[in-house]
C-alpha positions in Angstrom: 0.9 19.9 -22.0 1.8 16.3 -22.5 0.9 12.8 -20.6 4.1 10.5 -20.6 4.2 6.9 -19.5 7.1 5.7 -17.6 8.4 2.8 -15.7 11.3 4.8 -14.3 11.6 4.5 -10.3 12.3 8.1 -9.6 11.5 9.5 -6.0 11.4 13.0 -7.6 8.6 11.8 -9.9 6.3 10.4 -7.0 6.9 13.6 -5.2 5.7 15.7 -8.3 2.7 13.6 -8.6 1.7 14.1 -4.6 2.1 17.8 -4.9 -1.2 18.5 -6.3 -2.8 15.8 -4.2 -1.5 16.9 -1.0 -3.1 20.6 -1.8 -6.4 19.2 -2.5 -6.4 17.1 0.5 -4.9 20.2 2.7 -8.0 22.2 1.2 -10.6 19.4 1.9 -9.4 18.5 5.6 -8.4 22.0 6.4 -5.8 20.7 9.0 -2.5 18.7 9.1 -1.7 15.6 10.8 1.1 14.2 12.6 3.0 11.6 10.1 6.0 9.6 10.4 7.6 6.4 9.8 8.8 3.6 12.4 10.1 0.2 12.1 11.1 -2.7 14.6 14.2 -4.5 13.2 15.0 -8.1 13.8 18.9 -8.6 13.1 21.0 -11.8 12.8 24.3 -12.4 14.9 26.2 -10.4 12.2 23.8 -7.4 12.2 22.1 -8.1 8.9 18.4 -7.6 8.8 16.4 -11.1 8.8 12.9 -9.6 9.6 10.6 -7.2 11.4 8.2 -4.7 10.9 7.6 -1.5 8.9 4.7 1.1 9.6 3.7 4.4 8.7 1.1 6.8 10.4 -1.1 9.5 8.7 -4.5 10.9 9.2 -4.8 9.4 12.5 -4.3 5.8 11.5 -0.9 3.6 11.4 -0.7 1.1 8.4 1.4 -2.0 8.7 3.3 -2.1 5.6 5.5 -5.1 6.1 6.0 -7.7 8.7 8.2 -11.1 8.4 9.6 -13.5 10.9 12.2 -15.7 9.8 11.3 -19.4 10.6 13.4 -20.0 13.6 12.1 -17.0 15.1 8.2 -18.1 14.8 6.0 -19.9 17.7 7.6 -17.9 20.6 5.0 -14.9 20.5 7.4 -12.5 19.0 5.2 -11.4 16.5 2.4 -10.7 18.6 4.6 -8.8 20.8 5.9 -6.5 17.7 2.5 -5.9 16.8 1.8 -5.0 20.4 4.4 -2.6 20.4 3.3 -0.9 17.3 -0.3 -0.6 18.8 1.4 1.6 21.6 3.4 3.7 19.2 -0.2 4.5 17.2 -1.5 5.6 20.2 1.5 7.8 21.5 1.4 9.3 17.9 -2.7 10.5 18.3 -3.7 7.4 15.6 -7.1 6.0 16.5 -6.6 2.7 14.6 -3.9 0.4 13.0 -4.5 -1.6 9.7 -2.7 -3.9 7.1 -3.6 -6.3 4.4 -2.2 -9.9 4.1 -2.3 -12.5 1.4 -4.3 -15.7 2.2 -1.0 -17.5 2.2 0.5 -15.1 4.6 -1.1 -14.4 8.0 -4.7 -13.1 7.9 -5.6 -15.8 10.7 -2.5 -14.4 13.2 -4.0 -10.7 13.0 -7.9 -11.9 13.4 -6.5 -13.8 16.8 -5.2 -10.7 17.8 -8.5 -9.0 17.6 -8.4 -7.3 14.0 -11.3 -7.5 12.0 -11.6 -8.2 8.1 -12.7 -5.0 6.3 -12.7 -6.2 2.9 -10.8 -8.7 0.7 -9.8 -8.4 -2.9 -10.2 -11.9 -4.6 -7.7 -13.2 -7.2 -4.8 -11.3 -5.8 -2.3 -12.5 -6.1 -3.5 -15.6 -7.9 -6.6 -17.2 -8.6 -7.6 -19.1 -5.7 -5.9 -16.7 -3.3 -7.1 -13.2 -1.8 -5.6 -10.0 -0.5 -7.4 -9.5 3.0 -7.7 -6.2 4.4 -7.7 -5.9 8.4 -8.3 -3.1 10.9 -8.7 -2.4 14.6 -9.8 0.9 16.4 -10.6 -0.5 19.8 -8.6 -2.1 22.6 -5.4 -0.6 21.2 -2.5 -0.7 23.9 -4.0 -3.6 26.0 -1.0 -5.8 25.5 2.6 -4.2 26.9 4.9 -2.7 24.4 8.3 -4.6 25.1 10.3 -3.9 22.0 12.7 -1.1 20.8 11.0 0.7 17.8 13.2 2.9 15.1 11.8 6.3 14.2 12.6 7.5 10.6 14.5 4.1 9.7 16.6 4.0 6.7 14.9 2.8 3.6 17.4 -0.1 3.4 15.5 -1.9 6.2 12.4 -1.8 4.2 14.0 -3.2 1.3 15.5 -6.1 3.4 12.5 -6.8 5.0 10.3 -6.6 1.8 12.7 -9.0 0.0 12.4 -11.6 2.6 8.6 -11.2 2.7 8.3 -11.8 -1.0 10.6 -14.8 -1.1 8.3 -16.2 1.5 5.2 -15.6 -0.2 6.4 -16.9 -3.6 7.6 -20.1 -1.9 4.0 -20.4 -0.4 2.4 -19.9 -3.6 4.4 -22.4 -5.5 6.8 -22.2 -8.4 4.3 -23.8 -10.8 1.3 -21.2 -9.9 3.8 -18.2 -10.5 5.1 -19.3 -13.7 1.1 -19.6 -14.5 1.1 -15.8 -14.6 4.5 -15.3 -16.2 8.2 -15.5 -15.9 9.6 -13.7 -12.4 11.9 -11.3 -14.5 10.0 -10.4 -17.4 6.3 -11.2 -16.8 3.7 -9.8 -14.3 4.9 -11.5 -11.3 7.9 -8.7 -11.8 7.3 -5.5 -9.6 7.9 -2.7 -11.9 6.9 1.1 -11.7 4.1 2.6 -13.6 3.9 6.4 -14.1 2.0 8.8 -16.0 3.4 12.1 -15.8 1.6 15.5 -16.7 4.2 17.8 -18.1 3.9 21.2 -19.3 5.6 23.0 -22.3 8.8 23.6 -20.3 9.0 19.6 -19.4 8.2 20.3 -15.5 5.7 17.6 -14.1 2.4 19.3 -13.0 0.9 15.9 -11.6 -0.2 12.6 -12.8 -0.6 9.0 -11.8 1.9 6.8 -9.8 1.9 3.4 -9.0 3.3 -0.3 -9.8 2.7 -3.6 -11.4 3.3 -7.0 -9.8 2.2 -10.5 -9.4 -0.5 -9.6 -11.9 -1.8 -6.7 -10.5 -1.7 -2.9 -10.9 -2.1 -0.6 -7.8 -2.4 2.8 -8.1 -0.6 4.5 -4.8 -1.3 8.4 -6.4 -3.4 10.3 -8.9 -2.9 14.0 -8.4 -3.8 16.9 -11.0 -3.6 20.8 -10.3 -6.9 22.3 -10.2 -6.4 24.3 -13.3 -6.1 20.9 -15.2 -9.2 19.2 -13.7 -12.5 18.9 -15.7 -10.9 18.4 -19.1 -11.2 14.4 -19.1 -7.4 14.2 -18.4 -7.9 12.1 -15.2 -10.0 9.6 -17.2 -7.1 9.6 -20.1 -4.5 9.0 -17.5 -6.3 6.2 -15.8 -6.8 4.7 -19.3 -3.2 4.8 -20.4 -2.1 3.4 -17.0 -4.9 0.3 -17.6 -3.8 -0.3 -21.2 -0.2 -0.4 -20.0 -1.1 -2.9 -17.4 -2.8 -5.0 -19.7 0.5 -5.1 -21.7 2.6 -6.3 -18.9 0.1 -9.1 -18.2 -2.0 -7.9 -15.4 -5.4 -9.3 -14.9 -6.6 -6.0 -12.6 -6.0 -2.8 -10.7 -6.9 -1.8 -7.4 -6.4 1.4 -5.3 -7.6 3.4 -2.3 -9.3 6.7 -1.9 -11.0 8.8 0.7 -14.5 10.3 1.1 -13.3 13.7 0.3 -11.4 12.7 -3.0 -12.4 11.1 -5.8 -14.6 7.8 -5.1 -17.3 8.5 -7.7 -14.7 9.2 -10.4 -13.4 5.6 -10.1 -16.8 4.4 -9.9 -17.8 6.1 -13.4 -14.6 4.1 -14.6 -16.0 0.6 -13.4 -14.6 0.2 -10.3 -16.5 -1.2 -7.3 -15.4 -0.9 -3.4 -14.4 -4.2 -2.0 -13.4 -2.5 2.0 -13.5 0.6 3.7 -12.5 1.8 7.0 -14.8 4.5 8.8 -13.2 7.3 10.7 -10.2 7.8 8.4 -9.5 10.6 9.5 -12.3 11.5 11.8 -15.6 12.3 10.1 -14.4 10.8 6.8 -13.9 7.0 5.3 -11.2 5.4 3.3 -12.3 3.0 0.7 -10.6 0.5 -1.4 -11.7 0.0 -5.0 -11.0 -2.7 -7.5 -11.4 -3.3 -11.4 -10.7 -6.6 -13.5 -8.8 -5.9 -16.7 
Protein backbone atom coordinates (compact mmCIF):
# COMPACT_ATOMS: atom_id res chain seq x y z
CA UNK A 1 0.00 0.00 0.00
CA UNK A 2 1.09 3.60 -0.56
CA UNK A 3 -0.12 7.11 0.28
CA UNK A 4 -0.48 9.55 -2.60
CA UNK A 5 -0.92 13.32 -2.18
CA UNK A 6 -3.08 14.98 -4.85
CA UNK A 7 -4.86 18.22 -5.70
CA UNK A 8 -7.00 16.67 -8.46
CA UNK A 9 -10.70 17.43 -7.97
CA UNK A 10 -12.18 14.07 -8.92
CA UNK A 11 -15.55 12.89 -7.60
CA UNK A 12 -14.44 9.28 -7.90
CA UNK A 13 -11.57 9.99 -5.48
CA UNK A 14 -13.98 11.55 -2.98
CA UNK A 15 -16.39 8.63 -3.28
CA UNK A 16 -13.55 6.16 -2.67
CA UNK A 17 -12.53 7.98 0.52
CA UNK A 18 -16.16 8.17 1.64
CA UNK A 19 -16.78 4.42 1.22
CA UNK A 20 -14.93 3.09 4.32
CA UNK A 21 -16.20 6.03 6.41
CA UNK A 22 -19.75 5.23 5.36
CA UNK A 23 -19.31 1.60 6.40
CA UNK A 24 -18.08 2.69 9.82
CA UNK A 25 -20.97 5.11 10.25
CA UNK A 26 -23.56 2.51 9.28
CA UNK A 27 -22.11 0.00 11.74
CA UNK A 28 -21.97 2.58 14.55
CA UNK A 29 -25.50 3.89 14.04
CA UNK A 30 -27.19 0.67 12.99
CA UNK A 31 -29.62 2.42 10.68
CA UNK A 32 -29.80 4.77 7.74
CA UNK A 33 -31.31 8.25 7.53
CA UNK A 34 -33.09 10.15 4.75
CA UNK A 35 -30.66 12.34 2.84
CA UNK A 36 -30.77 14.69 -0.09
CA UNK A 37 -30.14 18.15 -1.48
CA UNK A 38 -32.55 21.05 -1.96
CA UNK A 39 -32.23 24.57 -3.32
CA UNK A 40 -34.15 27.79 -3.68
CA UNK A 41 -33.03 29.48 -6.89
CA UNK A 42 -33.28 33.17 -7.74
CA UNK A 43 -32.94 34.00 -11.42
CA UNK A 44 -32.68 37.28 -13.32
CA UNK A 45 -34.85 38.29 -16.28
CA UNK A 46 -32.61 36.28 -18.63
CA UNK A 47 -32.86 33.13 -16.51
CA UNK A 48 -29.34 33.25 -15.09
CA UNK A 49 -28.83 32.27 -11.44
CA UNK A 50 -28.24 35.41 -9.39
CA UNK A 51 -28.63 33.99 -5.88
CA UNK A 52 -30.56 31.64 -3.63
CA UNK A 53 -29.98 28.99 -0.99
CA UNK A 54 -28.46 25.50 -1.27
CA UNK A 55 -28.85 22.97 1.54
CA UNK A 56 -28.29 19.29 2.27
CA UNK A 57 -29.96 17.09 4.88
CA UNK A 58 -28.66 13.93 6.56
CA UNK A 59 -28.71 12.43 10.04
CA UNK A 60 -31.78 14.42 11.15
CA UNK A 61 -30.29 17.84 10.44
CA UNK A 62 -30.34 20.19 7.47
CA UNK A 63 -27.18 22.18 6.72
CA UNK A 64 -27.53 25.47 4.88
CA UNK A 65 -24.39 25.35 2.75
CA UNK A 66 -24.81 28.49 0.63
CA UNK A 67 -26.95 31.60 0.84
CA UNK A 68 -26.68 34.74 -1.26
CA UNK A 69 -28.93 37.64 -2.19
CA UNK A 70 -27.87 40.24 -4.78
CA UNK A 71 -27.98 43.83 -3.57
CA UNK A 72 -31.21 44.73 -5.36
CA UNK A 73 -33.04 41.83 -3.67
CA UNK A 74 -32.14 42.76 -0.10
CA UNK A 75 -34.16 44.64 2.51
CA UNK A 76 -37.55 43.15 1.56
CA UNK A 77 -37.66 40.07 3.74
CA UNK A 78 -36.74 37.65 0.96
CA UNK A 79 -33.87 36.10 2.91
CA UNK A 80 -36.14 35.36 5.87
CA UNK A 81 -38.74 33.85 3.54
CA UNK A 82 -36.16 31.57 1.93
CA UNK A 83 -34.90 30.39 5.30
CA UNK A 84 -38.45 29.79 6.57
CA UNK A 85 -39.13 27.69 3.50
CA UNK A 86 -36.03 25.57 4.12
CA UNK A 87 -37.08 25.06 7.73
CA UNK A 88 -40.36 23.58 6.49
CA UNK A 89 -38.41 21.35 4.12
CA UNK A 90 -36.27 20.18 7.05
CA UNK A 91 -39.34 19.21 9.07
CA UNK A 92 -40.89 17.45 6.09
CA UNK A 93 -37.70 15.41 5.61
CA UNK A 94 -37.68 14.30 9.25
CA UNK A 95 -34.99 16.72 10.43
CA UNK A 96 -34.92 18.06 13.96
CA UNK A 97 -32.76 21.11 13.28
CA UNK A 98 -30.99 23.43 10.84
CA UNK A 99 -27.43 24.75 11.02
CA UNK A 100 -24.98 26.86 9.05
CA UNK A 101 -21.78 28.85 9.38
CA UNK A 102 -21.33 32.47 8.34
CA UNK A 103 -18.26 34.70 8.31
CA UNK A 104 -18.42 37.79 10.50
CA UNK A 105 -18.37 39.88 7.28
CA UNK A 106 -21.39 37.97 5.98
CA UNK A 107 -24.67 37.46 7.87
CA UNK A 108 -24.42 35.92 11.38
CA UNK A 109 -26.59 38.69 12.85
CA UNK A 110 -29.27 37.98 10.25
CA UNK A 111 -29.53 34.36 11.41
CA UNK A 112 -29.51 35.32 15.09
CA UNK A 113 -32.45 37.66 14.54
CA UNK A 114 -34.36 34.70 13.11
CA UNK A 115 -33.84 32.55 16.20
CA UNK A 116 -30.51 30.86 15.50
CA UNK A 117 -28.07 30.54 18.38
CA UNK A 118 -24.31 30.63 18.13
CA UNK A 119 -22.88 27.19 18.93
CA UNK A 120 -19.23 27.98 18.22
CA UNK A 121 -16.86 30.22 16.32
CA UNK A 122 -13.52 29.80 14.62
CA UNK A 123 -11.46 32.94 15.21
CA UNK A 124 -9.10 34.12 12.50
CA UNK A 125 -11.05 32.60 9.64
CA UNK A 126 -10.96 33.76 6.94
CA UNK A 127 -8.59 36.50 8.19
CA UNK A 128 -7.22 37.79 11.48
CA UNK A 129 -9.81 40.01 13.10
CA UNK A 130 -12.68 38.04 11.58
CA UNK A 131 -14.43 34.81 12.59
CA UNK A 132 -16.40 31.94 11.10
CA UNK A 133 -19.59 31.83 13.22
CA UNK A 134 -21.48 28.54 13.56
CA UNK A 135 -25.21 28.73 14.27
CA UNK A 136 -28.03 26.23 14.83
CA UNK A 137 -31.71 26.03 15.64
CA UNK A 138 -33.68 23.01 16.80
CA UNK A 139 -36.78 24.66 18.26
CA UNK A 140 -39.53 26.71 16.70
CA UNK A 141 -38.91 25.45 13.18
CA UNK A 142 -41.79 25.89 10.77
CA UNK A 143 -43.48 28.72 12.68
CA UNK A 144 -43.21 31.11 9.74
CA UNK A 145 -44.98 30.14 6.48
CA UNK A 146 -43.16 28.48 3.58
CA UNK A 147 -43.81 30.73 0.59
CA UNK A 148 -41.21 29.81 -2.04
CA UNK A 149 -40.65 26.96 -4.47
CA UNK A 150 -37.93 24.44 -3.62
CA UNK A 151 -35.94 22.42 -6.12
CA UNK A 152 -35.17 18.83 -5.13
CA UNK A 153 -31.90 17.33 -6.44
CA UNK A 154 -30.82 20.62 -8.07
CA UNK A 155 -28.18 20.68 -10.80
CA UNK A 156 -24.65 21.23 -9.51
CA UNK A 157 -24.28 24.25 -11.80
CA UNK A 158 -26.70 26.09 -9.48
CA UNK A 159 -24.39 25.44 -6.54
CA UNK A 160 -21.41 26.76 -8.49
CA UNK A 161 -23.27 29.92 -9.56
CA UNK A 162 -24.35 30.77 -6.00
CA UNK A 163 -20.91 29.90 -4.61
CA UNK A 164 -19.08 32.23 -7.01
CA UNK A 165 -21.41 35.12 -6.21
CA UNK A 166 -21.01 34.54 -2.47
CA UNK A 167 -17.21 34.35 -2.74
CA UNK A 168 -17.06 37.57 -4.76
CA UNK A 169 -19.25 39.31 -2.16
CA UNK A 170 -17.12 38.01 0.72
CA UNK A 171 -13.85 39.03 -0.92
CA UNK A 172 -15.26 42.51 -1.50
CA UNK A 173 -16.27 42.83 2.16
CA UNK A 174 -12.83 41.66 3.32
CA UNK A 175 -11.14 44.16 1.03
CA UNK A 176 -8.37 43.70 -1.56
CA UNK A 177 -5.57 44.89 0.74
CA UNK A 178 -6.41 42.32 3.45
CA UNK A 179 -6.81 39.58 0.85
CA UNK A 180 -3.38 40.37 -0.63
CA UNK A 181 -1.89 40.12 2.85
CA UNK A 182 -2.44 36.35 2.87
CA UNK A 183 -1.48 35.68 -0.74
CA UNK A 184 -2.32 36.12 -4.39
CA UNK A 185 -5.85 34.98 -5.28
CA UNK A 186 -4.53 32.84 -8.14
CA UNK A 187 -1.57 31.06 -6.59
CA UNK A 188 -1.59 31.80 -2.85
CA UNK A 189 -3.60 30.51 0.10
CA UNK A 190 -6.74 32.41 -0.89
CA UNK A 191 -7.12 30.14 -3.91
CA UNK A 192 -9.43 27.14 -3.38
CA UNK A 193 -7.70 23.84 -4.20
CA UNK A 194 -8.55 20.23 -3.49
CA UNK A 195 -6.23 18.42 -1.10
CA UNK A 196 -6.41 14.64 -0.88
CA UNK A 197 -4.20 11.92 0.55
CA UNK A 198 -5.21 8.63 -1.06
CA UNK A 199 -4.42 5.17 0.29
CA UNK A 200 -3.89 2.83 -2.66
CA UNK A 201 -3.30 -0.90 -2.74
CA UNK A 202 -0.64 -2.57 -4.88
CA UNK A 203 -3.00 -2.63 -7.84
CA UNK A 204 -3.67 1.11 -7.59
CA UNK A 205 -7.21 0.88 -6.20
CA UNK A 206 -8.14 3.53 -3.62
CA UNK A 207 -8.86 1.98 -0.23
CA UNK A 208 -9.54 5.23 1.62
CA UNK A 209 -7.68 8.33 2.75
CA UNK A 210 -8.39 12.01 3.29
CA UNK A 211 -10.39 14.49 1.23
CA UNK A 212 -10.59 18.25 1.74
CA UNK A 213 -9.62 21.61 0.30
CA UNK A 214 -7.55 24.68 1.08
CA UNK A 215 -8.76 28.25 0.64
CA UNK A 216 -8.54 31.67 2.32
CA UNK A 217 -5.61 30.47 4.41
CA UNK A 218 -7.26 27.37 5.92
CA UNK A 219 -7.46 23.65 5.23
CA UNK A 220 -10.87 22.05 5.70
CA UNK A 221 -10.85 18.26 6.05
CA UNK A 222 -14.18 16.99 4.81
CA UNK A 223 -13.53 13.23 4.92
CA UNK A 224 -11.09 10.83 6.56
CA UNK A 225 -11.81 7.15 6.09
CA UNK A 226 -9.75 3.97 6.33
CA UNK A 227 -10.83 0.35 5.90
CA UNK A 228 -10.95 -1.61 9.13
CA UNK A 229 -7.91 -3.71 8.17
CA UNK A 230 -5.77 -0.56 7.81
CA UNK A 231 -6.58 0.95 11.21
CA UNK A 232 -4.38 0.86 14.28
CA UNK A 233 -1.08 1.01 12.39
CA UNK A 234 -0.53 4.76 12.49
CA UNK A 235 -1.79 5.39 8.96
CA UNK A 236 -4.38 7.92 10.12
CA UNK A 237 -1.71 10.01 11.84
CA UNK A 238 0.57 9.79 8.81
CA UNK A 239 -2.24 10.88 6.50
CA UNK A 240 -3.10 13.86 8.71
CA UNK A 241 0.57 14.85 8.93
CA UNK A 242 0.93 14.76 5.15
CA UNK A 243 -2.18 16.89 4.71
CA UNK A 244 -1.10 19.48 7.29
CA UNK A 245 2.42 19.66 5.83
CA UNK A 246 0.95 20.33 2.39
CA UNK A 247 -1.40 22.95 3.87
CA UNK A 248 1.63 24.77 5.32
CA UNK A 249 3.32 24.71 1.92
CA UNK A 250 0.19 26.29 0.47
CA UNK A 251 0.40 29.10 3.04
CA UNK A 252 -2.41 27.98 5.32
CA UNK A 253 -2.49 29.17 8.94
CA UNK A 254 -4.89 26.55 10.29
CA UNK A 255 -6.98 23.45 9.69
CA UNK A 256 -10.52 22.62 10.78
CA UNK A 257 -12.89 19.68 10.52
CA UNK A 258 -15.94 18.13 12.10
CA UNK A 259 -16.55 14.68 13.54
CA UNK A 260 -19.24 12.83 15.46
CA UNK A 261 -19.34 11.20 18.89
CA UNK A 262 -19.30 7.79 17.16
CA UNK A 263 -16.28 8.71 15.05
CA UNK A 264 -12.84 10.08 15.89
CA UNK A 265 -12.85 13.05 18.27
CA UNK A 266 -10.14 11.56 20.61
CA UNK A 267 -7.92 10.84 17.59
CA UNK A 268 -8.00 14.48 16.47
CA UNK A 269 -7.47 15.79 20.00
CA UNK A 270 -4.31 13.67 20.28
CA UNK A 271 -3.07 15.50 17.18
CA UNK A 272 -3.56 18.87 18.87
CA UNK A 273 -7.06 19.78 17.69
CA UNK A 274 -9.47 21.55 20.06
CA UNK A 275 -13.27 21.64 20.02
CA UNK A 276 -14.66 25.10 19.23
CA UNK A 277 -18.31 24.15 18.80
CA UNK A 278 -20.81 21.31 18.97
CA UNK A 279 -24.40 20.38 18.19
CA UNK A 280 -26.07 17.83 20.45
CA UNK A 281 -28.74 15.45 19.18
CA UNK A 282 -27.02 15.14 15.78
CA UNK A 283 -28.33 12.50 15.16
CA UNK A 284 -30.49 11.58 18.15
CA UNK A 285 -28.31 10.26 20.96
CA UNK A 286 -25.09 11.62 19.45
CA UNK A 287 -23.25 14.92 18.95
CA UNK A 288 -21.41 16.66 16.13
CA UNK A 289 -18.12 18.34 17.08
CA UNK A 290 -16.20 21.07 15.29
CA UNK A 291 -12.44 21.10 15.87
CA UNK A 292 -9.52 23.27 14.73
CA UNK A 293 -5.76 23.51 14.99
CA UNK A 294 -3.36 26.34 14.18
CA UNK A 295 -0.44 25.44 11.95
